[in-house]
C-alpha positions, 0 to 999 in steps of 0.5 A: 508525542504521537499516540502509537510508537513503536521503538526499536522492534525486532522479532526472529523465529529461530535463525530467521529475522522477521523484523528489524529495527522497526521504528514508528510513530502514529497519531491520534486518527491516522490511517496507516498502511504496511505495504510490501511483499509476503514475507516482509515482517508486515503481519508481524508487525500487526500480530505484535501491536495486536499482543498476539506476538511479542517482540524480542526487543523494543517498545510498543507504547500506546497513548504514552502506556508500555503495552509492549507484554500486556496481553492481547484482551487488555490492550483495547485494540480491535482487529480485523482478519483476512478470513473473517474468523465470523461464529457460525452458529451464532447470528450476525448480531450475536457475533457483533455483540460477543466482544461486548459480552465478554467485556460484561457489558449492561445489556441496555448498552449492547443492544444499542452498540450493536445497532449503532454498528450495524447501521455504521456498516449499512448491514442493520438488515441482516442481524437475524442471519447467519454468516453463511447467509451473507456474502464475503463482503458483507461478512468482512463488514461484519467482521468489521463492526465486531472489531468497532463494537468494543471501541477499540483504542486502535483497529488493526486489519490484516490484509482484510480484502484479499480473499474478495473480489477485484469489484467488491474489494474497490467498494469495500476499501472505500467504505473502511476508509469512509468509516475509519474517518467518520469515527476518528479511529486510529487505524493499521491496515497490512496489505501487499496491494499497492494501489490499496494501500495508496488510495486509502493511506494517510501514511505508507510504509513500505517494508522489505525484508523486515526493514522499513524502506520509506515512511510518507504519503501516498504522493511522495513515496510514488514521485520520491521513492527512496530505493529502488526497491519502492520505485519499483515496488510501487507502480511501474518504473522503466529500469535503464542501467548503465555508468554515469558519464558526467554530471547530467548523463547516464551511458545506457548500452546504446542510449544516452540519457540526460538526467538532473538527479546525478549529481550525487555520483562519481563519473564512472559509478553503476547506476540505475535510471527510472522513469515512470510510464506516465512521464514519457511521451509518445509522438507519431513523427519526430518532434520539431525543436529540442527535446531530451531523452528523445528516442526512436521505437517501434510499438510492440504492445498495445494494452487499453486501460480505460483513460490510458493505453499502455504502450510496449515500445521497443527503442534499441535494446531496450523495451519501455512502457509507456501510457498515453491518453489516445484522446483527440489523436490518431490511433496507434497500431502494432508495429508503428514506428514513433518517437518518445521523449521524457524531461531529466527531472523524470529521470531519477538515478540510483546506485545499481 
């Protein structure tokens, strides 16, 4: 049996359904992210695991124990909030001690544990300071240290980095993953930031309107999305709306696409074809030989992203996004005529 099991969890607030038929099993030591837009139910689910909300139906098992109705302080769960929630009148050391004191742990144990977790988050030198004397990133690491000090059975993080600057977010998410891996602690991480979820998670749960759309590794969800919502929410995807012509092609206004994903659709079915920008090849001149899905277009926009440059290309009535590496090739320019192509296996077709 998995370490943390949520079975048929449902939660409504008056007439609004926040979470519906939520089923998830998490193995011990995994970091699982709940990813989705605001209002999709991810924080409500996290709060039910913590005990701050009770499910209307369903069960939550932790290491085989039903904790669905157990009070929050009896669950052995640590939680880190978006707003840090540090006590401003306490020193950093006193903040980290707080949970251990509430649990009436022996003083020598408390002193030793506080030293350990402050060292773990690399902030031992801040012990005598107060929260207002630390940066936002440092305060969040102290909030993490306080949650870890009680040696929780599960660690919950609710949008822990959303209030921080971009550069600090990237550094701190790496720290969170390092600490989680070092301790082997089962962790549930809530975020609306797809890059954040994909970069640190063992598994990602994509949620939409209170339901789970897909569960999988970062690669599985990005490369093989189950739904159009997942395909467009995770990363960027070019969308081509049209109808199935036969088992190999889709008619999309003035373009005809070839795809390996059509066989389950009857001719005439309304579909949407999805192609990732990195799977679009761009040529300065029309390439020789046979290229599937080959179209002429004009570059409208160029956006520099370091290793790649993102192109916005007008091809007929469609605007197509392509990510290209300009190393070793001639520079591209606005209004330049180009040819673009993508292989049939990269053209995923879904019901529209």
